[in-house]
C-alpha positions in Angstrom: 82.0 126.8 83.8 80.3 123.4 83.4 78.7 121.5 86.2 81.0 119.6 88.5 81.3 115.9 87.8 80.5 113.0 90.2 83.7 111.2 91.1 84.2 107.5 91.7 86.3 106.5 94.7 87.6 103.7 96.9 86.6 103.8 100.6 88.3 102.6 103.7 87.5 102.9 107.4 83.9 103.6 106.4 82.6 102.6 109.9 84.7 105.3 111.5 83.3 108.8 112.3 85.0 112.2 112.4 86.4 114.3 109.6 87.0 112.2 106.4 90.4 112.1 104.7 90.4 112.5 100.9 93.3 111.3 98.8 93.7 112.7 95.3 96.1 111.0 92.8 98.4 112.5 90.2 98.4 112.6 86.4 98.0 109.1 84.9 97.1 107.8 88.3 93.9 106.6 90.0 92.4 105.8 93.3 93.7 102.2 93.0 97.3 103.5 93.3 96.5 104.6 96.8 94.6 101.5 98.0 97.3 100.2 100.4 97.8 103.6 102.0 94.1 104.3 102.1 93.6 101.1 104.1 96.4 102.1 106.5 94.9 105.6 107.0 91.5 104.0 107.3 92.5 102.4 110.6 92.1 105.9 112.1 89.4 107.7 110.1 87.2 107.4 107.0 89.2 107.6 103.8 88.1 108.2 100.3 90.6 107.8 97.5 89.1 109.7 94.5 89.4 109.2 90.8 89.7 112.7 89.2 87.9 113.5 86.0 89.3 111.7 82.9 91.0 109.2 85.2 90.1 105.8 86.7 86.4 105.2 86.5 85.3 108.8 86.8 83.4 110.5 84.0 85.3 112.0 81.0 85.1 115.7 80.1 86.9 117.8 77.4 88.3 120.2 80.0 90.2 119.7 83.2 91.4 122.9 84.7 92.3 122.9 88.4 89.3 125.0 89.4 87.1 122.5 87.7 88.8 119.5 89.4 88.6 121.3 92.7 84.9 121.9 92.2 84.5 118.1 91.4 86.0 117.4 94.8 83.8 120.0 96.4 80.8 118.3 94.9 82.0 115.0 96.4 82.0 116.7 99.8 78.6 118.3 99.3 76.9 115.2 98.0 77.9 113.3 101.2 77.2 116.1 103.6 80.8 116.6 104.7 81.4 120.1 106.0 85.2 119.7 106.0 87.8 117.2 105.0 91.5 116.5 105.4 92.8 116.6 101.9 96.0 114.8 100.6 97.0 115.3 97.0 99.9 114.1 94.9 101.3 116.1 91.9 98.3 117.0 89.8 96.1 116.0 92.7 98.1 118.2 94.9 97.4 121.2 92.6 93.7 120.4 92.7 93.9 120.1 96.5 95.7 123.5 96.8 93.1 125.1 94.5 90.3 123.7 96.6 92.0 125.0 99.8 92.6 128.5 98.3 89.1 128.8 96.9 87.3 127.2 99.8 89.5 127.3 102.8 86.6 126.7 105.2 86.1 123.2 103.6 89.7 122.0 104.2 90.6 121.1 107.8 94.2 120.2 107.0 96.1 120.0 103.7 98.9 117.6 102.7 100.5 118.4 99.3 102.8 115.7 97.9 105.8 116.7 95.8 104.3 119.6 94.0 104.2 123.4 94.4 101.7 126.1 93.4 103.7 127.1 90.3 103.9 126.4 86.6 106.5 123.9 85.5 108.3 123.8 82.1 108.4 120.0 81.6 105.6 118.3 79.7 104.2 114.8 79.7 103.1 115.1 76.0 105.6 112.4 74.9 104.0 109.9 77.2 100.5 110.8 76.0 101.6 110.6 72.4 103.3 107.2 72.9 100.2 105.8 74.5 98.0 107.1 71.7 100.3 105.7 69.0 100.4 102.3 70.6 98.5 99.7 68.5 96.2 98.1 71.0 95.0 95.5 68.5 98.3 93.9 67.8 98.1 91.6 70.8 96.2 90.8 74.0 99.5 90.6 76.0 100.4 93.6 78.1 104.1 93.0 77.4 103.5 93.6 73.7 101.9 97.0 74.4 104.6 97.8 76.9 107.3 97.2 74.2 105.7 99.9 72.1 106.2 102.4 74.9 109.8 101.6 75.5 111.4 104.3 73.3 109.3 107.2 74.7 109.3 105.8 78.3 112.6 104.0 78.9 112.1 103.7 82.6 110.5 100.3 83.4 108.8 101.5 86.6 107.2 104.4 84.8 106.0 102.2 82.0 104.4 99.9 84.5 102.7 102.9 86.1 101.3 104.0 82.8 100.2 100.5 81.9 97.9 100.4 85.0 95.6 102.4 82.7 95.4 99.6 80.2 92.2 97.6 80.5 91.4 94.3 78.8 87.7 94.0 77.9 86.2 91.3 75.8 89.6 90.3 74.5 90.6 93.8 73.5 92.7 96.5 75.2 91.6 100.1 75.7 93.0 103.0 77.8 91.1 103.8 80.9 92.1 107.5 80.8 91.0 110.2 78.4 94.2 110.7 76.5 92.7 113.3 74.2 91.6 115.5 77.0 94.9 115.2 78.9 96.8 116.1 75.7 94.5 119.1 75.0 94.7 120.4 78.6 98.5 119.8 79.2 99.3 123.6 79.4 96.8 123.9 82.3 98.0 120.7 83.9 101.6 121.7 84.1 100.6 125.3 85.1 98.8 126.6 88.1 95.8 129.0 88.1 96.2 132.6 88.9 94.5 132.9 92.3 95.9 136.3 93.1 96.7 136.8 96.8 94.5 134.1 98.1 95.8 132.3 101.1 95.0 129.1 103.0 95.9 129.7 106.6 95.0 126.3 107.9 97.6 123.6 108.8 99.5 122.6 105.7 102.2 120.0 105.2 104.3 119.7 102.0 106.0 116.4 101.6 108.6 116.1 98.8 111.1 113.5 97.7 114.7 114.6 98.4 115.7 113.4 94.9 112.9 115.2 93.2 113.0 118.8 91.8 109.3 119.4 92.0 109.7 121.3 95.3 113.0 123.1 94.7 114.2 126.0 96.7 112.9 128.5 94.1 109.4 127.2 94.7 109.4 128.0 98.5 108.3 131.6 97.9 105.1 130.6 96.2 104.4 128.1 98.9 104.9 130.7 101.6 102.8 133.2 99.9 99.7 131.0 99.5 100.3 128.7 102.5 101.8 130.8 105.3 101.6 128.0 107.9 103.1 125.4 105.7 105.8 123.0 106.9 108.0 121.3 104.3 109.4 117.8 104.8 111.7 116.0 102.3 112.1 112.3 102.4 115.6 111.0 101.7 116.0 108.5 98.9 112.6 109.3 97.3 111.8 110.9 94.0 108.5 112.3 92.7 106.4 109.2 93.7 107.5 109.6 97.3 104.4 107.8 98.7 105.2 104.7 96.6 108.9 104.7 97.1 109.0 105.4 100.9 105.4 104.5 102.0 106.2 103.9 105.6 108.0 107.2 106.2 105.3 109.0 104.1 102.5 107.5 106.1 104.2 108.3 109.4 104.5 112.0 108.4 100.8 112.1 107.3 99.6 110.3 110.4 101.5 112.6 112.8 100.2 115.7 111.0 96.6 114.5 110.8 
């Protein structure tokens, strides 16, 4: 496997000591999506919101399996001399966090997994990737014109706005911040979960799901119990997959009480 990549990050509460808290975003996301919650969590401890490979400002790579992404996070800890961390991960970031905890349980003091389970899903985000790749970024320097090109494939306006956070205007021209080619090529891995056998993380684990999301359905509980025997599952009413953005106060309360 290739060498782990150095990850970019946002930092909050940097003057505070103690165990750091790492926040890991989901697919198409970045550390910037977590800036507000990172500042809130930073009132209590050091917080690092990471950009995973092929996302945000972190380096690009042709592969992005969960063991590779977990090793990138492990490198982040090693480079800063952190023996352990509290790790919070949403969706794809949650799978990377679970992989880190299962492969290196001694490095994860507490684990928070946000609206995802250690299972393979059948849905795919290829239509989003293909729509973003098809978009003619030279047609205009107005974001609304690029957004209009995504409307058929991504009819939900909030989701389009989320994807468009990856659109960067430089020197009068747009480009995508994320590595769409790598995301497309690795989609089977991203919607799956690595076969880690009977590995278990027996440290404290909290799974937070949106009550209106099907990412942590009853049929997923067996996999959660098998790998994370101490896990507690909380579901937030009125929230979907982006539970931390839809119900940030309740989400933050649950994380703060757990941490």
